[in-house]
VEXROSE-492142 format. One record per residue (C-alpha): residue number from 1; residue in one letter; x, y, z. Coordinates in steps of 0.5 Angstrom, whole numbers, plus 500, padded with zeros to 3 digits. Layout:
N
<node n="NUM" res="A" xx="X" yy="Y" zz="Z"/>
...
***
This chain:
277
<node n="1" res="M" xx="793" yy="260" zz="816"/>
<node n="2" res="N" xx="787" yy="262" zz="821"/>
<node n="3" res="N" xx="786" yy="269" zz="822"/>
<node n="4" res="H" xx="781" yy="268" zz="828"/>
<node n="5" res="I" xx="785" yy="266" zz="833"/>
<node n="6" res="Y" xx="788" yy="270" zz="838"/>
<node n="7" res="A" xx="792" yy="270" zz="843"/>
<node n="8" res="I" xx="791" yy="274" zz="850"/>
<node n="9" res="G" xx="795" yy="277" zz="855"/>
<node n="10" res="D" xx="794" yy="276" zz="863"/>
<node n="11" res="V" xx="787" yy="277" zz="865"/>
<node n="12" res="Q" xx="788" yy="277" zz="872"/>
<node n="13" res="G" xx="781" yy="277" zz="874"/>
<node n="14" res="C" xx="779" yy="283" zz="870"/>
<node n="15" res="Y" xx="773" yy="280" zz="868"/>
<node n="16" res="A" xx="770" yy="287" zz="865"/>
<node n="17" res="P" xx="776" yy="288" zz="860"/>
<node n="18" res="L" xx="776" yy="281" zz="858"/>
<node n="19" res="Q" xx="769" yy="282" zz="856"/>
<node n="20" res="Q" xx="770" yy="288" zz="852"/>
<node n="21" res="L" xx="776" yy="286" zz="848"/>
<node n="22" res="I" xx="772" yy="280" zz="846"/>
<node n="23" res="A" xx="767" yy="284" zz="844"/>
<node n="24" res="K" xx="772" yy="287" zz="839"/>
<node n="25" res="L" xx="774" yy="280" zz="836"/>
<node n="26" res="P" xx="771" yy="278" zz="830"/>
<node n="27" res="N" xx="765" yy="273" zz="831"/>
<node n="28" res="K" xx="768" yy="266" zz="830"/>
<node n="29" res="A" xx="774" yy="268" zz="834"/>
<node n="30" res="K" xx="777" yy="264" zz="838"/>
<node n="31" res="I" xx="782" yy="266" zz="844"/>
<node n="32" res="I" xx="788" yy="263" zz="848"/>
<node n="33" res="C" xx="789" yy="266" zz="854"/>
<node n="34" res="V" xx="797" yy="266" zz="856"/>
<node n="35" res="G" xx="796" yy="264" zz="864"/>
<node n="36" res="D" xx="794" yy="268" zz="870"/>
<node n="37" res="L" xx="787" yy="267" zz="869"/>
<node n="38" res="V" xx="785" yy="270" zz="876"/>
<node n="39" res="N" xx="788" yy="274" zz="882"/>
<node n="40" res="R" xx="789" yy="281" zz="883"/>
<node n="41" res="G" xx="783" yy="283" zz="879"/>
<node n="42" res="P" xx="776" yy="285" zz="882"/>
<node n="43" res="D" xx="772" yy="279" zz="879"/>
<node n="44" res="S" xx="776" yy="272" zz="879"/>
<node n="45" res="L" xx="770" yy="269" zz="880"/>
<node n="46" res="K" xx="766" yy="272" zz="874"/>
<node n="47" res="T" xx="773" yy="271" zz="869"/>
<node n="48" res="L" xx="775" yy="264" zz="870"/>
<node n="49" res="R" xx="767" yy="261" zz="869"/>
<node n="50" res="L" xx="767" yy="266" zz="863"/>
<node n="51" res="L" xx="774" yy="262" zz="860"/>
<node n="52" res="K" xx="771" yy="255" zz="863"/>
<node n="53" res="K" xx="765" yy="256" zz="858"/>
<node n="54" res="L" xx="768" yy="259" zz="852"/>
<node n="55" res="Q" xx="774" yy="253" zz="853"/>
<node n="56" res="E" xx="767" yy="248" zz="853"/>
<node n="57" res="A" xx="764" yy="251" zz="847"/>
<node n="58" res="G" xx="770" yy="249" zz="843"/>
<node n="59" res="R" xx="772" yy="257" zz="843"/>
<node n="60" res="A" xx="778" yy="258" zz="848"/>
<node n="61" res="E" xx="784" yy="255" zz="851"/>
<node n="62" res="C" xx="788" yy="258" zz="857"/>
<node n="63" res="I" xx="795" yy="257" zz="859"/>
<node n="64" res="L" xx="796" yy="256" zz="867"/>
<node n="65" res="G" xx="801" yy="261" zz="870"/>
<node n="66" res="N" xx="804" yy="262" zz="876"/>
<node n="67" res="H" xx="796" yy="266" zz="880"/>
<node n="68" res="D" xx="793" yy="259" zz="877"/>
<node n="69" res="L" xx="798" yy="255" zz="880"/>
<node n="70" res="H" xx="798" yy="259" zz="887"/>
<node n="71" res="L" xx="789" yy="259" zz="887"/>
<node n="72" res="L" xx="791" yy="251" zz="886"/>
<node n="73" res="A" xx="795" yy="250" zz="892"/>
<node n="74" res="R" xx="789" yy="255" zz="896"/>
<node n="75" res="D" xx="785" yy="250" zz="894"/>
<node n="76" res="A" xx="788" yy="244" zz="896"/>
<node n="77" res="N" xx="790" yy="247" zz="903"/>
<node n="78" res="I" xx="797" yy="248" zz="901"/>
<node n="79" res="R" xx="798" yy="255" zz="901"/>
<node n="80" res="G" xx="795" yy="261" zz="906"/>
<node n="81" res="P" xx="792" yy="268" zz="903"/>
<node n="82" res="K" xx="796" yy="273" zz="900"/>
<node n="83" res="S" xx="796" yy="281" zz="901"/>
<node n="84" res="L" xx="794" yy="282" zz="894"/>
<node n="85" res="D" xx="789" yy="275" zz="893"/>
<node n="86" res="T" xx="783" yy="276" zz="890"/>
<node n="87" res="I" xx="781" yy="269" zz="890"/>
<node n="88" res="D" xx="777" yy="268" zz="895"/>
<node n="89" res="D" xx="771" yy="269" zz="891"/>
<node n="90" res="I" xx="772" yy="261" zz="887"/>
<node n="91" res="L" xx="774" yy="258" zz="893"/>
<node n="92" res="Q" xx="767" yy="259" zz="897"/>
<node n="93" res="A" xx="763" yy="258" zz="890"/>
<node n="94" res="R" xx="758" yy="253" zz="889"/>
<node n="95" res="D" xx="762" yy="251" zz="883"/>
<node n="96" res="R" xx="769" yy="251" zz="887"/>
<node n="97" res="K" xx="770" yy="243" zz="885"/>
<node n="98" res="E" xx="768" yy="244" zz="878"/>
<node n="99" res="L" xx="772" yy="250" zz="877"/>
<node n="100" res="I" xx="778" yy="247" zz="880"/>
<node n="101" res="H" xx="778" yy="241" zz="876"/>
<node n="102" res="W" xx="777" yy="244" zz="870"/>
<node n="103" res="L" xx="784" yy="249" zz="872"/>
<node n="104" res="R" xx="788" yy="242" zz="874"/>
<node n="105" res="H" xx="786" yy="240" zz="866"/>
<node n="106" res="R" xx="790" yy="246" zz="862"/>
<node n="107" res="P" xx="796" yy="245" zz="859"/>
<node n="108" res="L" xx="803" yy="250" zz="860"/>
<node n="109" res="A" xx="804" yy="251" zz="853"/>
<node n="110" res="L" xx="801" yy="250" zz="847"/>
<node n="111" res="F" xx="803" yy="249" zz="840"/>
<node n="112" res="S" xx="800" yy="252" zz="834"/>
<node n="113" res="G" xx="804" yy="249" zz="827"/>
<node n="114" res="K" xx="804" yy="252" zz="820"/>
<node n="115" res="E" xx="797" yy="254" zz="819"/>
<node n="116" res="N" xx="798" yy="259" zz="825"/>
<node n="117" res="G" xx="805" yy="261" zz="824"/>
<node n="118" res="N" xx="809" yy="256" zz="828"/>
<node n="119" res="T" xx="807" yy="259" zz="835"/>
<node n="120" res="L" xx="809" yy="256" zz="842"/>
<node n="121" res="I" xx="806" yy="259" zz="847"/>
<node n="122" res="V" xx="807" yy="259" zz="854"/>
<node n="123" res="H" xx="806" yy="264" zz="861"/>
<node n="124" res="A" xx="812" yy="266" zz="862"/>
<node n="125" res="G" xx="818" yy="263" zz="858"/>
<node n="126" res="V" xx="823" yy="257" zz="855"/>
<node n="127" res="L" xx="830" yy="256" zz="857"/>
<node n="128" res="P" xx="835" yy="257" zz="852"/>
<node n="129" res="Q" xx="836" yy="249" zz="852"/>
<node n="130" res="W" xx="830" yy="247" zz="850"/>
<node n="131" res="S" xx="827" yy="246" zz="843"/>
<node n="132" res="V" xx="819" yy="246" zz="842"/>
<node n="133" res="G" xx="819" yy="239" zz="843"/>
<node n="134" res="K" xx="823" yy="239" zz="849"/>
<node n="135" res="T" xx="819" yy="245" zz="852"/>
<node n="136" res="L" xx="812" yy="241" zz="850"/>
<node n="137" res="E" xx="815" yy="234" zz="852"/>
<node n="138" res="L" xx="817" yy="238" zz="859"/>
<node n="139" res="A" xx="810" yy="241" zz="860"/>
<node n="140" res="H" xx="806" yy="235" zz="859"/>
<node n="141" res="E" xx="810" yy="232" zz="865"/>
<node n="142" res="V" xx="807" yy="237" zz="869"/>
<node n="143" res="E" xx="800" yy="237" zz="867"/>
<node n="144" res="Q" xx="800" yy="229" zz="868"/>
<node n="145" res="A" xx="802" yy="230" zz="876"/>
<node n="146" res="L" xx="796" yy="236" zz="876"/>
<node n="147" res="R" xx="792" yy="231" zz="873"/>
<node n="148" res="S" xx="792" yy="225" zz="878"/>
<node n="149" res="K" xx="789" yy="224" zz="883"/>
<node n="150" res="N" xx="796" yy="225" zz="888"/>
<node n="151" res="Y" xx="796" yy="231" zz="885"/>
<node n="152" res="K" xx="796" yy="235" zz="892"/>
<node n="153" res="T" xx="803" yy="232" zz="894"/>
<node n="154" res="H" xx="806" yy="235" zz="887"/>
<node n="155" res="L" xx="803" yy="241" zz="889"/>
<node n="156" res="V" xx="807" yy="242" zz="896"/>
<node n="157" res="E" xx="813" yy="240" zz="892"/>
<node n="158" res="M" xx="813" yy="245" zz="887"/>
<node n="159" res="Y" xx="815" yy="252" zz="891"/>
<node n="160" res="G" xx="822" yy="254" zz="892"/>
<node n="161" res="N" xx="827" yy="257" zz="887"/>
<node n="162" res="Q" xx="832" yy="251" zz="887"/>
<node n="163" res="P" xx="834" yy="248" zz="882"/>
<node n="164" res="N" xx="835" yy="254" zz="878"/>
<node n="165" res="T" xx="839" yy="250" zz="873"/>
<node n="166" res="W" xx="835" yy="245" zz="868"/>
<node n="167" res="H" xx="839" yy="237" zz="867"/>
<node n="168" res="D" xx="835" yy="233" zz="864"/>
<node n="169" res="K" xx="837" yy="228" zz="870"/>
<node n="170" res="L" xx="833" yy="232" zz="875"/>
<node n="171" res="K" xx="828" yy="227" zz="878"/>
<node n="172" res="G" xx="821" yy="227" zz="882"/>
<node n="173" res="S" xx="819" yy="234" zz="885"/>
<node n="174" res="E" xx="825" yy="238" zz="883"/>
<node n="175" res="R" xx="824" yy="236" zz="876"/>
<node n="176" res="L" xx="817" yy="238" zz="876"/>
<node n="177" res="R" xx="819" yy="244" zz="880"/>
<node n="178" res="A" xx="824" yy="247" zz="875"/>
<node n="179" res="I" xx="820" yy="245" zz="869"/>
<node n="180" res="I" xx="814" yy="249" zz="873"/>
<node n="181" res="N" xx="819" yy="255" zz="874"/>
<node n="182" res="T" xx="821" yy="257" zz="867"/>
<node n="183" res="L" xx="814" yy="255" zz="865"/>
<node n="184" res="T" xx="811" yy="260" zz="869"/>
<node n="185" res="R" xx="817" yy="264" zz="874"/>
<node n="186" res="L" xx="822" yy="265" zz="868"/>
<node n="187" res="R" xx="824" yy="273" zz="867"/>
<node n="188" res="F" xx="832" yy="273" zz="867"/>
<node n="189" res="C" xx="837" yy="267" zz="866"/>
<node n="190" res="T" xx="844" yy="267" zz="863"/>
<node n="191" res="A" xx="846" yy="264" zz="857"/>
<node n="192" res="Q" xx="848" yy="257" zz="860"/>
<node n="193" res="G" xx="840" yy="258" zz="862"/>
<node n="194" res="V" xx="841" yy="259" zz="870"/>
<node n="195" res="M" xx="835" yy="263" zz="873"/>
<node n="196" res="D" xx="834" yy="269" zz="877"/>
<node n="197" res="F" xx="828" yy="269" zz="880"/>
<node n="198" res="E" xx="829" yy="275" zz="884"/>
<node n="199" res="T" xx="827" yy="281" zz="879"/>
<node n="200" res="K" xx="821" yy="283" zz="877"/>
<node n="201" res="E" xx="822" yy="290" zz="873"/>
<node n="202" res="G" xx="824" yy="292" zz="867"/>
<node n="203" res="L" xx="830" yy="290" zz="861"/>
<node n="204" res="A" xx="834" yy="295" zz="865"/>
<node n="205" res="S" xx="835" yy="291" zz="871"/>
<node n="206" res="A" xx="837" yy="285" zz="869"/>
<node n="207" res="P" xx="842" yy="282" zz="875"/>
<node n="208" res="K" xx="851" yy="282" zz="872"/>
<node n="209" res="G" xx="851" yy="277" zz="868"/>
<node n="210" res="Y" xx="843" yy="275" zz="867"/>
<node n="211" res="M" xx="839" yy="277" zz="861"/>
<node n="212" res="P" xx="832" yy="277" zz="859"/>
<node n="213" res="W" xx="830" yy="269" zz="857"/>
<node n="214" res="F" xx="828" yy="271" zz="850"/>
<node n="215" res="K" xx="835" yy="275" zz="849"/>
<node n="216" res="V" xx="840" yy="269" zz="849"/>
<node n="217" res="P" xx="843" yy="269" zz="842"/>
<node n="218" res="Q" xx="843" yy="261" zz="842"/>
<node n="219" res="R" xx="837" yy="260" zz="845"/>
<node n="220" res="K" xx="834" yy="253" zz="841"/>
<node n="221" res="T" xx="827" yy="256" zz="839"/>
<node n="222" res="K" xx="829" yy="264" zz="837"/>
<node n="223" res="D" xx="826" yy="261" zz="830"/>
<node n="224" res="T" xx="819" yy="259" zz="833"/>
<node n="225" res="R" xx="815" yy="265" zz="834"/>
<node n="226" res="I" xx="814" yy="265" zz="842"/>
<node n="227" res="I" xx="808" yy="268" zz="845"/>
<node n="228" res="F" xx="808" yy="270" zz="853"/>
<node n="229" res="G" xx="805" yy="274" zz="859"/>
<node n="230" res="H" xx="807" yy="275" zz="866"/>
<node n="231" res="W" xx="812" yy="280" zz="865"/>
<node n="232" res="S" xx="808" yy="287" zz="866"/>
<node n="233" res="T" xx="813" yy="291" zz="867"/>
<node n="234" res="L" xx="816" yy="290" zz="860"/>
<node n="235" res="G" xx="809" yy="292" zz="857"/>
<node n="236" res="L" xx="807" yy="290" zz="850"/>
<node n="237" res="V" xx="813" yy="287" zz="847"/>
<node n="238" res="K" xx="813" yy="285" zz="838"/>
<node n="239" res="E" xx="821" yy="284" zz="836"/>
<node n="240" res="K" xx="822" yy="278" zz="830"/>
<node n="241" res="N" xx="819" yy="271" zz="834"/>
<node n="242" res="V" xx="818" yy="274" zz="840"/>
<node n="243" res="I" xx="811" yy="277" zz="842"/>
<node n="244" res="G" xx="810" yy="279" zz="850"/>
<node n="245" res="L" xx="803" yy="281" zz="852"/>
<node n="246" res="D" xx="802" yy="282" zz="859"/>
<node n="247" res="T" xx="801" yy="290" zz="858"/>
<node n="248" res="G" xx="799" yy="291" zz="866"/>
<node n="249" res="C" xx="791" yy="290" zz="865"/>
<node n="250" res="V" xx="790" yy="290" zz="873"/>
<node n="251" res="W" xx="796" yy="295" zz="874"/>
<node n="252" res="G" xx="791" yy="300" zz="870"/>
<node n="253" res="G" xx="794" yy="298" zz="863"/>
<node n="254" res="Q" xx="791" yy="295" zz="857"/>
<node n="255" res="L" xx="788" yy="288" zz="856"/>
<node n="256" res="T" xx="792" yy="286" zz="849"/>
<node n="257" res="A" xx="789" yy="281" zz="844"/>
<node n="258" res="Y" xx="794" yy="278" zz="838"/>
<node n="259" res="S" xx="791" yy="275" zz="832"/>
<node n="260" res="L" xx="797" yy="270" zz="831"/>
<node n="261" res="G" xx="794" yy="269" zz="823"/>
<node n="262" res="T" xx="795" yy="277" zz="822"/>
<node n="263" res="G" xx="799" yy="280" zz="827"/>
<node n="264" res="K" xx="794" yy="285" zz="829"/>
<node n="265" res="M" xx="793" yy="287" zz="836"/>
<node n="266" res="I" xx="786" yy="290" zz="839"/>
<node n="267" res="Q" xx="786" yy="292" zz="846"/>
<node n="268" res="A" xx="781" yy="294" zz="851"/>
<node n="269" res="P" xx="783" yy="299" zz="857"/>
<node n="270" res="G" xx="785" yy="295" zz="864"/>
<node n="271" res="I" xx="780" yy="296" zz="871"/>
<node n="272" res="T" xx="780" yy="303" zz="873"/>
<node n="273" res="S" xx="782" yy="302" zz="880"/>
<node n="274" res="P" xx="788" yy="298" zz="879"/>
<node n="275" res="V" xx="791" yy="294" zz="885"/>
<node n="276" res="R" xx="797" yy="297" zz="888"/>
<node n="277" res="L" xx="803" yy="294" zz="891"/>
***
């Protein structure tokens, strides 16, 4: 088992905490960021440049999160700015084209085999009816769409809360939207996999009939360790086969790294002047 691979929670443009956290890791450590690399924090451009450099040197990989997809949509002039966006520095950068190209080629899910404890890494969650193999297969469908020449067409179609239930017969934009919403936005769902996209608070806020996706009893991935981010109101989650790493770095919390080999947690303080809603 490789003790030098660390998953890192949502960075969201917090460049200084990321630097501090990397400095605490072993010299030969490789990092896997669980998504939301940019936005809301003060240094999205520096963060993206650093992660791109590390990935190209074989020292990092990065999952796409909802904020990263928002950056792609902003770059493509599909979405306008939101009030808390902090990605204009990327959109005005001399290397904007290279950064966007690199971001479009990042995965939506990763799996490390027995040497790393059979670990699936996603940004938000996995539906109860998806196996590990199904999750990776569906993630690859979206990855292919984002890497295609007509990727902007797919970005236009990715927004919306429907369909909120997965069916294997879904096609076209509805199929891709359901996959994207699951992997980058999911928090609560029913035992049958009906998704809720409105509730963003902690476990106690679950709508009637809904539960956190990782609490569904018959979830097909329950015997596989899953590492995720996205849900800062949960804080650090460390349960059997479930590791949640969004510890609110951008909200004044911590930036957290988790060793796939040893289970050790390493943290660095988040930004001192967090964005407030």
